[in-house]
PLY file of the C-alpha trace (Angstrom):
ply
format ascii 1.0
element vertex 81
property float x
property float y
property float z
element edge 80
property int vertex1
property int vertex2
end_header
4.40 -74.07 -3.00
1.45 -73.93 -0.59
1.21 -70.92 1.66
-0.77 -71.10 4.83
-2.61 -67.88 5.50
-4.22 -67.57 8.91
-5.42 -63.97 8.83
-5.62 -60.78 6.82
-2.17 -59.60 7.95
-0.56 -62.77 6.72
-2.21 -62.33 3.33
-1.05 -58.72 3.10
2.52 -59.81 3.86
2.49 -62.52 1.23
1.16 -60.11 -1.33
3.77 -57.46 -0.46
6.68 -59.95 -0.57
5.51 -61.46 -3.84
5.03 -58.10 -5.46
8.40 -56.86 -4.25
10.18 -60.00 -5.54
8.43 -59.98 -8.88
9.03 -56.27 -9.53
12.77 -56.72 -8.72
12.90 -59.75 -11.02
11.28 -58.04 -14.01
13.43 -54.88 -13.51
16.59 -56.96 -13.58
15.40 -59.01 -16.54
14.56 -55.89 -18.52
17.53 -53.99 -17.21
15.48 -51.08 -15.99
16.98 -49.02 -13.11
14.74 -47.42 -10.44
15.30 -43.85 -11.69
14.48 -44.71 -15.23
11.30 -46.60 -14.25
10.20 -43.67 -12.02
10.85 -41.13 -14.85
9.02 -43.30 -17.46
5.96 -43.78 -15.26
5.99 -40.24 -13.91
6.08 -41.43 -10.31
8.57 -40.69 -7.60
11.78 -42.65 -7.08
10.64 -42.98 -3.47
7.51 -44.80 -4.54
9.57 -47.30 -6.60
11.99 -47.69 -3.71
9.04 -48.34 -1.31
7.68 -51.04 -3.70
11.13 -52.66 -3.97
11.61 -52.75 -0.19
8.14 -53.93 0.65
7.31 -50.71 2.51
4.31 -50.07 0.22
2.15 -51.55 -2.53
1.32 -49.46 -5.64
-2.00 -47.78 -6.19
-4.23 -49.39 -8.80
-3.21 -46.70 -11.23
0.52 -47.35 -10.75
-0.05 -51.10 -10.92
-1.61 -50.64 -14.36
1.30 -48.39 -15.44
3.76 -51.07 -14.31
1.83 -53.69 -16.18
1.71 -51.66 -19.43
5.37 -50.61 -19.09
6.65 -54.14 -18.74
4.02 -55.57 -21.12
2.89 -58.20 -18.63
-0.44 -58.96 -17.05
-1.19 -57.45 -13.67
-1.37 -60.85 -12.02
2.36 -61.32 -12.85
3.07 -59.27 -9.75
0.95 -61.27 -7.31
0.94 -64.79 -5.73
-0.33 -67.68 -7.79
-2.91 -69.95 -6.17
0 1
1 2
2 3
3 4
4 5
5 6
6 7
7 8
8 9
9 10
10 11
11 12
12 13
13 14
14 15
15 16
16 17
17 18
18 19
19 20
20 21
21 22
22 23
23 24
24 25
25 26
26 27
27 28
28 29
29 30
30 31
31 32
32 33
33 34
34 35
35 36
36 37
37 38
38 39
39 40
40 41
41 42
42 43
43 44
44 45
45 46
46 47
47 48
48 49
49 50
50 51
51 52
52 53
53 54
54 55
55 56
56 57
57 58
58 59
59 60
60 61
61 62
62 63
63 64
64 65
65 66
66 67
67 68
68 69
69 70
70 71
71 72
72 73
73 74
74 75
75 76
76 77
77 78
78 79
79 80
């Protein structure tokens, strides 16, 4: 799939949407509820909710925590080019 990105805002939206979808996908696949993930990573359930609704992207620290928790590379969560 080729994505046309015209500006910085388009890129940010593509990254958010891809992150959101991939996080949902891996949580379903691994059967990990939001509350469990938040507790295991020691971050708020609100942060997890914001990631899943596309309201926010994780900090680099939380991104590493997600990657380690799910045993996947960080780039799993982002668009492939």
